[in-house]
N, C-alpha and C positions, 0 to 999 in steps of 0.2 A: 504494500500500500504506500503510494507516494504521498508526501506532505506538501503543504502550501506555505508560502511566506506571506505573513500579514504585516503591512507597514502603516503606521499612523503618522501623518504629517500634521502636527498641531502648531499652535501659536508659539510654543516655547521649546518644542522638541521634535525629534524624529525618532520613532521607536519601531523596531522590527522584531518579530518573533516567528518561530517555526510552529505551525499548527498541525495537529493530527486530526484529520476529519472524521476518524472513527470515534474518538473520545471527546472531540470539540474542546481540546485543551492544548496548552503550550507543550510541545514535544521536548522532553528532557530539559526543560527550563532554558531553552536556547533563546535568549533575548539580547538585543543590542540597542544602544541608546546614544543619541547625539543631541547636544543642546543647540537651540537656535536663538539668535539675538537679532535685534532690529537692524543691526549694521551688516548683517550677512548679505553678500552680493549674490547674483545669480549663480556664479561659479561655486561660491562657497556652500550655498544650499545644496546644489547638485553634488558637490564633493562629499558632503555629509551623508546624503542619501546613499551614495556609492560606498562610503565607509561602513554604513550599517549593513549593507548587502555583503560587502567583503568580509566583515567581521563574522557574520553568520556563516559565510562560506568556509571559514577556517574551522568551524565546528560541525558542519554538515555539508556534504557535497551538493552543489547545485543540481547534479544529476539525480539526486534523491527528491528534488522538488518538482512539482508539476505545474506551478504557476505562482504569480505574485498578485496579491490584492492590495491596492493602495487606498487608504482612507484619507480624504483631504477635505477641508472646508469648501463650501460653495461661495459664490457661483463657480462652476467648473463644467466644461463639456466632458462629462464622465465617460461617454462612449469613445471619445478620441484621446482623452488624457490631456486636454488643453486647459491651462489655468486661466480663469477669468476673474480672479479676486482683485478687485480694484479699490484703491484708496486705503488699503491696510498696509502700513509701513513694512511689516515683516515679510509681506508677500509681494510688495510692489515690483521688485525686480523680476518676479516670475510671471508678471502679467502678460498673457498672450503666448507663453512658452508651451511647446509640446513636451510636456514632462514625460509622457510615455516613451517618446523617442530617446530622451536622455537616459532613462532607466535601461533601455536596451543596450546602451554602451557597456554596462556592467554585467548584464544578463540577457540572454536571448529567450528567456521564458515568456510565455503568454502572460501579459500583464493587463489587469482590469482595474478600473477606478470606481470608487463609490463614495458618496457623501459621507463625511466622518460621523455625522449624527445617525445616519442610517446604519453605518457599520457598527457603531456603538449599540444601537437598538438590536441589531441582529445578534451581536455577541451576547447581549443579555437574554435574548430569546433562546439561543442555542445552549447556553451554559450558565445563565445568570438568573436575575430576579424575575424576568419576564418569561421564564421557561414554561412551555406548554400552554401559555395563555392564548385563547382564541383571538381576542382583540386587546390591544394594549397601546398606550401612548408613552413614549419614552422622551423625556426632556433632559437636556444637558445644559447646566447653568454654570458658566464660567466667564471667559472673556466675552462671550455673547450667549445668546439663547439658541440652542439647537433643538430640533424636534423631529420625531418620526412617529407616524401612525402605522401600526402593524395589524394585519389580519393573518394570524399564524406567522409564517415567515415571509409574507409578502409585504413589501413596503408600498403603501398607498400614496400615490402622488397626485392623482387627478382630483380636481376640486369637486367635491360632492357634499351632501348634507353632513355637516360636522367635521369635514376635512378641508382645510384651506388649500389653496393652490400650492402644489409641490409638497404639501404637508408642512410648510414653513409657518411657524408662529412668530418668528422674530420680527417680521415686518407688519404684523397686525396692529392697527392703531390702538393705543391705550393711553388714557388720560391725556397729557399734553404732548405725547410723542408716539413712539411705537414700543412694542413689548421689549425689544432689545435694550431700550433705554432704562427699563425698570428691573429686568431680571438678568443681571450681569454684574460682574465685579465693579464696573465703573459706577453703577447706581449706589452700591454700598459705600465705595470710597468717596464719591462726590457728596453724597448726603451726609456722611459722617464728618468729612472735612469742612463742609459748609456750616453744620450745626455745632461742631465741637472743634473749633480751629486750634484750641490749645493741645489737642491730642491727634495730630496728623497721622494718617495711616496710608499705606500703599497697597493693601490687599485685605481680603476678607479674613484671612488667618489671624491678623492682629486684632480685628474686632471680635473674633471668636475667643481669643485669649482674654480680652477684656470681659466678655460675657462669662467666661469660666471663672474669672475672679470676682464675679458678682456685680459687675458694672450695670447699673439700671439702664443707662443710655444704650448700651450694646443690646441688652435684652429687648428694649423698646424698638430698636431698629429691626431686629429679627422678627419681632411681632408684626411690625408694619409690612415687612417683606412678605410674611405669610398671608396677611390679609389681602395685599395686592395680588398675590399669586392666586389665591382662591377666587377672588373677583374675576380675574382674567381667564382662568382655566375652566371655570364652571360651565359656560355655554358649550364648550367643546366636549366636556364630559357628559352633559345632558343629551347632546345630539349623537355623539359617536358611541356612547355607552361602552367604554372599555372595561374589561375585567380588572385590569391593573393599570396604575399610573406609576411609572418608575422615574425617579429623579436621580440624575447623575451629574457629573462635572465637578469641578473643584469646590464649588459652593456647597455641594451635597455633603462634603466632609464636615460641614458645620451643622448637619441635620439635627443634632441633639437640641439645637436652640430654635428650631422652627417646624420639625416634622409633626410632632404631636399636635401642635397648634393647627396646622393645615388639616390634619385628619379630623380633628374635632369639629372644625368649621364645616367640612364636607358632610359629616354625619348630621349636623344640624340642618343641612340643606337636603337631607334624605338621599344623598348620593352614596351608593353602596360600593363604588369603585374602591378596590384595595390599593392603598398607596404604600410604596416601599422605596428604599434607597437601593441603588445599583449594588451588585455584588462583585463585579469583576474590575471595576474602576478602569484604569488605563490599559488593562489587558483586553477589555471588551472590544475596542475597534480592531485590534489585531485578529481576534478570533472571528469577528463578524466579517471583515474584509476577506479573510482567507477562505472561510466557508462559503461565502457568496461567490468567490472566484471558482471554487471547486465545483459548485453546482452549475454555474454558467458554462464552464468548460466541458463538463461531462455531458451537458445537454446541447452543446453547440453543434450546428449542422456542419458536416464536413465540406459540403459544397453549397454555395449560395448562388442562385441564378443572378447574373449581372445584367442581362438584357433580355427582355421578354419580346421575342420576335422569332419568326422563322426565316428571316432574311439573313444572308451572310454578311459578316463584317468586311469592310473593304480591305483587300490585301495591301501590304506595303509595296509590293512589286507587281507590275502588270505591263503587258505589251499591247500595242495597237492591234485592233481586230482587222480581219481581211475584208475585202470589198463586199458590201452588202450585209455585213454582220454587225448588228447593233452593239455598240460598246457601252457597257454599264459603268465603266470607270474611265471616262474621257479625261484627258489631261493636256495642259498647255506646256510646251517645251521651254525650259529655262536655260538649257546648256549644261555643261559638265560641272560637277562638284558644287552644286548649289544646295543639296539636301543631304543631311547626315542622319544616321540611324542609331538608336540605342541609348540606354541610360549611361553607358560609359562615355559616349560622346558629349552628353549633356554635362556630366561631371567634369570632363576636360574643360568645357567652356566656363563652368561655374567656379572651379577652383582657382581661376586666375584673379578672382575678386575677393574682397573681404566682406562685402555686403551685397545682397541680391534681393530684388523684389520679384516674386512670382505671382502674377495675377492670372485670371482666367474666366472663362464663361461658365454658365450653368452646366452641371453634369460631370465635372472633373472628379475623378477618384483621388482626392487629395491625400487620404490616409495611405493608400498604396504607394503613391509617388514618394511620400516622405520616407516610408520604409525602404524602398528601393534606393532612393537617392542617398539617404543617410548611411545605408550599408556601404554603398560604393565610395562615398567620401571618407568614411571612417577607415575603409580598407586602404585608402591613400594617406592615412595618418592625420586627417583633418579633424579638428575639434569643432563641430558644427552645431549651431543652435537654430531650431525652427521656432519662429514666432508666428502666431495665427491672427489674420485679420478678423476672423469670426469672433474673437474675444472682445472686439470693440463694437460689434453689432448690437443694436437694440434688441431687447428680448422679444421672442416670438409673439407674445400677447400684444405688445406695443405695435409691432409690425403688422399684425393682422388687423388691428384697429385702424392703422394708417391707410391700408390698401383696400379696406372693405368698400368704400364708395365706388371703386372701379370694378368690382367683381359681380355686379348684377344680382346680388342677393341669392335667392333660391333658383334663379334661372340656370338650367344645366349647361347652357352654351354661351350666353352672351353677357358681356360686361361693357366697360368703357375704357378706351385707351388712356393710360395714366399720363399725368404730366410730371410725375416724380422723377428725381435723379438718384443715382446710387448712394450719394452721400446722405440722403434721407434715411438710409438703413443704419447709419453709423452714429455713434456718440463721438463727436470730434475730439473731446478731451481724452477719451479712452484711446482713440486712434493715435493721438500724439504721445500717450503714456507708454506705448509699447516701444521700448528702446533696446538697441543692440547691446550685447554683452561684450564689453571691451576686452575681456580675457579670453574670448573665443577666437579661433582662427577665421571662422566664417559664420556670419549671421544671415539667416534667410527669413524674410518676411513673406508669408505665403497665404494664399487664399483669395477668394473673390474680393475685390476692392483693395488689394495690396498696393496698387499704384497710387492710391489716395494717401498713403503714408508719407510723412515728411522726410523719411530716409532718403539720402542722396545716394542712389544706387542704380545700377543697370536694371532694366525691366524685361522680364521674360513673360510672355503671354501664352496661355494654353487655350486653344480653341477646340470645341467639340461640335460635330455636326448636329443639326436640329433633330434629324431622325434618330441618332444615337441617344440624344437626351431623352426623347420620348420612350425609346426602348428601355433605357435604364430606369426611368421613372415608373414605367409599367411593372418592372421587376421589383420595385420598392426599395432600391438601393441608393437612390438620391431623393432629395426633397426640394421643394420650392425655395426661392431665395429668402434666406433669413429664418427659415423654419427648421425645427428639429423633429418633425413628425410627418407622416405620410398622409396626403389627402387622397380621396378616391380619384380615379383616372380622369373623369370629366372635370372635376374641380381643379385638379392639378394642371391639366392642359389649359383650362380657362385662365388660370393665374399666369401660366407661361406666356400666353398670347397677349393678354391685356396689360400685364404688369412686368413680369420678370424679363422677358426678351426686350421689352421697350427700354427699360432702364439700363440693362446690360449692353444694349446696342449703342445707347448714348455714350456710355462709359468707354466702350470699345472705340468708337469714333474719336473721342477726345484724346485717347492715348495712342492711337495708331501711329502718329509721327514719332512717338517716343519708344516704340517697341524695339529692343535690341535683339531679341531672339523670339521666334514663334515656334510653338510645339503643336503638332497635330495629336490631340489627346484621346483619340477614339479607340486605340488598341492597348494591349498590355504594355507596360512601361518599358520592358526590354525591346519592344517593337516600335517605340515612339519614333516619329520623324520630326526633324527640326530644320529651320531655315533662318538665316540672319534677317533682322528687320530691314536692312538695306536691300537685300536680294528680294525679299517679299514685296517691298514697295516698288522696286524696279520691275519685277514680274507683273505686278498689277498694272503698272503704267504701260508696259509693252502690250499686255492683253487689251488694254483700252484703245489701242491704235490698230488692232488687227482683227481678232475674232476670239470667241470662246464658246465653250459648251459646258453647261453646269453638269454636275454629277446627279443623275436622276435617282429617285428612290421609289420603291414599290410597296403598296399596302393592300391587304385583303379587305373585303367589305361585304356587307350583307347581300349585295346584288352582284358581286364580282364574277368575272368570267375566266376564260382559259386562253385567250388569244396571246397575251404576253408570255404566259408560261410556255406556250408551244412555239413561239417565234423568237424569243430573246434568250440568247445563251448566257449562262453564268448565274441565272436565278435559281433559287431553291425550287425544284419541281415537286417537292413533297407538300407544298402548301395547298390548301383546299381550293383557293382561287386567288386572283389578283384583281382588284377593282380599280386602282389608280396607279399611274406613274406620274410623279411630279417632275415634269420635264423642264420647267423653267418657272421658278417661283422665288423671288428674293427672300421671302420669309423662311423658306424651308431648305433650299438647296445649298450645296457647297460647290467650290471650284477646286479642281485638282491641278497641281503643278507637277511636272515630271523632270527629274534629273537623274541620270545614271540608272534608270529603270525604276527608281522610287517614285511613288505617287502620294504627295502630301496634299491634304485637303484643308482649305480654309472656308469660312462661310462667305456666301455671296455678298453679304453686306460690306465686307472689307473692300471689294471692288467699287461699290457705290460710294463709300465714304472717301476712298482714295481718289477716284477719277470719274465722278458722276457726270461732269461736264463733257468729258471726252466720250462717255458712253451715250448720253442722251442728246447731246448737241442742242438743236433748236428748242427742245422742250425741257431742258435741264432745270431751269429755274422754276418751271411749273411743277415738276414732280420731285425735284431735289434727289433724295436718296431712295425714294420709292420707285423701283423699276416698274413701269406702268403696265406691261403686257405679260400675261401668263399663258403658258402652254402646258397642257396636261392631257393624259389619256384617261378615258372612261371605258373600261373593258366589261362588256356584258355578253361576250361570246359564251353560249351555253350557260349564261347566268340568268339575271332577272332584270326587270325594269328598275330604273332609278325611281326615287320618290318623286311625287308630284310636288313642285316647288316653285319659288320665285325669289328674286333678289331685291334688296331695298332701293327705294328712290334716293337720289343724291342728298336731298335735304334730310331725309329720315336717317340715313346712315351717319351723317355729320352730327345731327342733334342727339341721336340716341347712343352712338358708339364712338363719337369723336374721330371718325375716319374722313380723310380728305376727299375721297371719291368712292364710287360704288362699283359693283360688279356687273358689267355689261358683257354678256357671253355671245359666243357663236359656237355651233356644232359643225365641225367638218367631218364627214363620214369617211374615215380612212379605210375601213374595211367592214364587210357585213356579210350575212348569209340569211337564208330562209325568209326573205321578204320582210325585213324588220321595219320598225316604225319609230317616229319621234312624236311625242305628245307636245303640242304647241298651240297656244291661243285658245280662246273660248268658242263654244258653239254660239251660233247667232242668237239663240233664244235664252242665253244665260240670265239667270236671276240670282244676283249675288247673295241675297238672304237665304235662298234655298241651297245654294252651294255651301255656304258656311254651316248651315244646319246639318247637311249631310256629312260634312267633315267632322263636326263635333260629335254627332251621334256615333260615327264610326270609331272615333277615339275613345268615347266613353263605354261603348258596348262591344268593341272589337268586332264590328261587322263590316263587311265589304261594301265599297261604294262602286256603283256603275259609273266609273269615271268618264266614260265616253259620252254620258248624258250631258256633261258639263264642258269637257275639254276635247279639242279636236285631235284626231290621230292621223298622221301623215305617213305615207309610205316613204321609205328612205332607200337610197342606193349609193353605191360607192362614189365618192367625190361630191355628193350633195352638200350644200352649205345652208344652214338654218340660222336665223338671226334671233337673238334672245336679249333684247334690251331690258334694263331694269323694270321690275313690275310686271313681267310677262310670265304667265303660267307655262310650265314646261317640264319635260323629262325625256331622257333617252329610253327607248324600249330595249328589249333583250336582243342578243345576237348582233351587236354593233361594236366596233372599235371607234370611238369618237375622239377626234382631236378637238379638245375644248380650247378655243382661243378666247381670252377674256381680259378685261382689266383685272387688277390683281389684289383686291382686299382679302380674298381667300375664304374665310370661314362663314361669311354672311349669306348663308343659304337658309331660307325659311322653308323647312319641310312641312307640307300641309297634309299629305296622305302618303302612307308608306305600305300599302297593300297588306296590312294586318300581318306583318312579319316581325321577327325578332332580329336584333343585332347579333353580332358575333359573340357578345357576352351573355346571350340568352335572355336579354331584356328588350322591351319595346324601345325603339329609337325615339329620342325626343322630337316632338312636333311643335311647331310654332304657328298655329293656325291664325291667331289674332295678328301677329306680326305680318303674316302674309296678306291677310285681308286689308290691313292698313296700307299696303303698298301696291296691290294689284291694279292694273288698268283693265277694267272690264269692257272697254271699247275696242280692245284688241280681240276681235271676234269675227266669225263668219268669213266672207270672201276677203276681207281686209288682211287677214292673216296670210293668205296665199300671196297677195299682192305685195305686202310690206315686210313679211318676216321669212319668206323663203326666197333665197337669193337666185337671181337669174343672171348668170355670168355674161359679161360683155367683152367681146374680143377687142382689145385696144390696138394690137399690132400683130402682124404675122409675116414672117420672112423665112429664109432658108435656115436660119440658126434657131429660131424659137417662135413660139406663140405666146403672147402676153394677154391674160384675161384679168379684168377687174371684177373681183367678187365684192361688190359694193356692200357696205355695212349700213346699219340703221343710223339715222341722224343722231340718236342718243349715244352711239358708240364714238369714242374719241380716237379710235384706231381704224385703219383701213386694211384691206387684204387684197393682194394680187397673186395670181397663179401663173407660173412660167412652165411651158413645155419646151424642154431644151434638147436639141439634137446634138450639138457639138459644144459650143461655148458661148458665153454671153458676158459682157462687161457691164457692171452696174456702178452707178455713183450713189453715194449715200445722201448727197445734198443736205448735209448736216442733220440727218435723221438716223436713228438707230433702227436697224433691220433685224427682225426675228424671223428665222427661216426654218423650214423642214422639208426634207425630201419625202414626198407623199406617193411617189410611183417611181419604179426603177431601182437600181442597185446602189449607186454611190456617185458622188461628185467630188472634185477637188475645188477648194477655194484658195485663191492666190491674191495677196494684198499688195499695196504699193510698196510696203517695206520688204517685200520679197519672201514673206512667210507663206507656206503652203501646207494645207492639211486636208485630209479626206474626211468627208461626212457621209454616212450611210443612210439607207432607207429608215425612215421613222425617227431619225435623230434630229433634235432641235439644236440650232446653233444661232449665235448672235454676231452681227457685224456692227461694231460701235460706229457712231457718227464720225469719230475722228479718223476712221480708216479711209475716208474720202472716196475711194473707189476700190473695187475688187472684181476679180474674174471668176466666174463659175464654169468649170470644165466638166463635161460629161465624161466619166471615166470609161464608159463603154458606148462609143458613138453609134454602134449598131442597134442600140436600144434606148429609146427616149426616156428621159427622166422628167418628172413633174415636181415642181417646188412651189410651196406657198410662202409668201412673205407678208408679214404684218408690220405696221409702223404707225406712229402717232400722226394724226391729221394735222393740217396747218392751223396755226393760231388757236390751239386748244387752251381754254381756261377752265378752272375748276370752280365754277359758280354753283354752290349747293342748291340754289333755288331755280 
């Protein structure tokens, strides 16, 4: 049977002891102790912790130990071992420090942290005064007031009837302050010294000695303490109804002068709780932390899912595909020796500096990085300290209250785009209080927001693709910005969209010019890819003058089909279906760079923040960093109909969701079979009230609607083009592969009827009938739909090289679409516009730009020609076979008037 090491880090000491989990006792009385003083530096505190471990190691081999439990006061991020104690002189130098990583330098044992009051309580439960109690409250009164509410051996932290938030009593208002002001050493000392200035004391022990000598003032003070304590604790005893109330801490050593008084007062109040003094004293947190660690480690899962998806993670290396073969990992070439791989290369870069800031996006596995990087740097003989930005963040309750106005209440899908900045998540004073240790070789300030630190240090930034963030969040291994708990998937994504990504993008934009090194953080840390900030910015600028293709990603859906599975190589064929491919979407997609075969990914926003004027040209100041046009696939081959839906009008989306423009769509039928259809526009005899009643009845009673009684159904064939301006009722039918070309707000689809089916989670998908009714144009009906919403292509030019057709869009659409049938080659000028293109028939083309760059694009691949490219040549790779290409671009003189 292996033993566990329990360590208690208190205000005056560090004590460690080896605990036998069979007997819940100190094994062979192996205990070590080091004193702490207010003058201890970061290094001296850590040295003393190491001394305790080393001393114990001389009496029992670490090989005989199975783990370490650390009891430490709060606040602290106990899951990560990050010290967040602020404003306490003895611990000020540890503020923000990753103490777990420091302990690993002396021992490679699994180490878990626990609040010292909780450890104290568990020690008393396993082997002390609270043993076998079903419900108990344990309070420790010394430097401050600690408290723990126990149900058997479970620490109760959630705020419920009779239990305060986190089980903390110290911050509960009492008289003219908080409980900590009255039930602590300082209350005794301050009260005594104020009232009896001729007998100054520095601790409770001196007052107890006076009481022992018969001093009436001392007895009176203990009596006052007892009365205050009964008054304060009574409501919690009445509501929680514990079997036992245990008092511990240094002040409990003077219990002879107040315990009986407390007990008699409680009895007069008819409270039957048994009150007792702790039995284990300073041994209790050693036993509690060690046993807690033993239980957690024994129950810990061996493998935790890190990403909940059936899609493969992007490989570090990939090669271009052959002609006609869709590339799921497209990359822009940077030239030789621009990208490096591995934690060892990162350590090479970092060890050249004495201080580093490592910032990053949502979804980074910070703990794993610290472990890997710490091991590598220590292997090189570096004494490294990790300080965490999260220690300076406001508490989750405050953050939730701050962002609540943007999250739409109970609405499962919609909120309002926030106007907050990342600094709003932080306490500026705490951020400044995290200081490097001058005695360390290397200090690393790490975590989201690290760039906000006043440290003068090089900046590393870690990016994670949006799809990977969602996969990790679905697996429950990451949380929303500033939170330490998991929300359900819908609420988590809603916060990502309306809050987290907004503020993190602003932050990313602000510091893009200052990034010294960028890391692609989507893979295991041994597989990380990195690029210098200068090479990144140079690559983005070069991309903005030539061409680019974003990395698409693929998702299943309730109506998903089989076309993409059957036609696109490299996807997981074991998935049930694929509903979407996000071909071009500034919110979701990434951009891959290639060097020496490595493919490093950064988010699309980097390009817009760096070079939006080169990308958008004429309309750059209208859209700024919002890339205006979206391409995506809707796959219903052997699948099902999309939901009957509409999109908001411009004024509505601005007033309700704080979005600058709305989603005006078109459906381009890229492929189809079995005479499919598109639902579009209303029947001529539509009665809005009857339509709404049918939809609401369907939702309430789960009954089908004869949707064709209200909505028109149009036969579709390959290369047809349907126009869906905002406020238009629509849906794609089954057996289509739709290229959806639209403006790009993304999630603002009001589903109104979903064919009485369940989502992939087995639950009905949320409907937004009233939102839809508020936006629908009911005059888009009858013959008007055929005339105005089904495109009738117009041939603009025809010659030996190509045929050019105008696929005119609706007046509501701010973009236009042309189609080119190319026999050999054609030269195009951007005319200061950004062109979004796709090969919709044929195998492949080459694009050659003025700068001499040349790249192949295959069937069904979306690519972008920035306005700054000026002109480019499209070359049909196989002149014996015509290719067709569609091109979308923003119309002339577009303004975003919401009305």
